[in-house]
N, C-alpha and C positions, 0 to 999 in steps of 0.2 A: 506496499501498499505507498501513495506517493503520499499520502497527505501528513500536517503535521501529527503525534501524535502526542495524548493528553491524557495526562499523571494529578491524581488531588489523595492530598494526605491530607488528614485532621489525625485528630489526637481522639476522632471518637469515632470507632468503624462503621456506625449508624449514620453518620452526616454522612462521611465517605461513599459508605454505596448510597445512599437513596441522593449525591448530588452526581456521583458516573448514573445511575437512575435514568435521572430530570437530561441528563447530557444526553444518552440512552433518547432514549426517547426522541427529544431533540434532535439529533441529529443521526441516529439508524447507527450502523455499521461502518461511515467514510470517512473513520476519525478511528486510528485505536485509542486507547482508549483502557484506562487499569486506576485500581485505588487502589490505599490501604489506608489503614487506621488504627488505633490505642494499639497496647500493650502486648507481649509474650504474655500479657498471667492478663488476658481479658479486662485491665483494666483501660485508664486513656494514656494518651503517651503517644510518641511515635516510634516506628523501628529504622534505623538507619539498613541493615536489612531486609524488610519489606519493602520499605521504600526503591532499594537496585533490582526486587526482585517485578519490584511495580514500571521501573523504569523499562526491563529487558522486556517484558509479554506488550510496551504501547509502543516497544522502540520502533521507528522508522528514520529513513537514509532524511526526510527532512528534517527533522530534527521530534524535542520533546520540549509541553512547556510543560511544569509540575507547579501545581499550586497546591496552598500549605492555606492553615487559619488560623497558627498560629507561632508567634517565636522558632519554638523548641522544637516543631514539622522544619522551619523555615532550615534553621544552623540540620537536623540532621538530613535535610531534605543536597545542602549544598556538600555538605561531608557523604553523601550516596556517589552525589557527582561527581567526584575525589575519587572515589575509589573505584570507580567505573575509570578516570586515566581517559588518557588520550589514545586514540584519536574523538569515542564519540563525546570526552567529557564536551567536547568543543559545539555540538552540537543538540544541549539542555543547557534550559533556560530555568531555573524556578523566580517563579513568579509569584507576589509578593502585591497580591490583587482578594479581593473582596470572594472570597471560596466557593460559595454555588455562584454568582452574575460572575465572576471572570469564567465558572468551566463552561459553563452555556456560552457566552457570548464567545468564548474562546477557542469554542469547539465547533463554533457557529465559524467562524471565521474559518476553520481548519481544514472547516468539508466542503470552502471552494474555494479549498488552492491555494490557499494565501501560505506566508514564507509564517520558518519560527518567528521571522521580530518580526511582522503583521503579530497572527495572534499575540503575542507580548504583549505591546503596543493595545489591541481589543482591550483587552482584558485588563489591562495596565491602565486604563480607562476612567474605569469605573471607584479606582480607588479617590478614598478621599483628597480633597490637599492639601 
């Protein structure tokens, strides 16, 4: 698939899964999509390993935009990108935008064949100034 992939990372697995469900209903299978959330013990949190797995699942040569909910998700996503390393890391951007709205709008943009830079810019437009 040549469209940009979307990864949703939330501290809550229910938020991540629900957001992914909304994205799927909006764009169908036009966009590679994966989500992860929660810690390994069933509580709130994020996992670098789970994020790496989600990136792999949503991988596209066009790139991957990672939408995060809170600072810890952003930090762990950045660590996951570092661990993945080059050359893939240069095609992955962590996007700190409203997770639900950002994911839906980013995926809508991606489904039309937009570049990674355009997809991320669309999500960032939703961020408060």
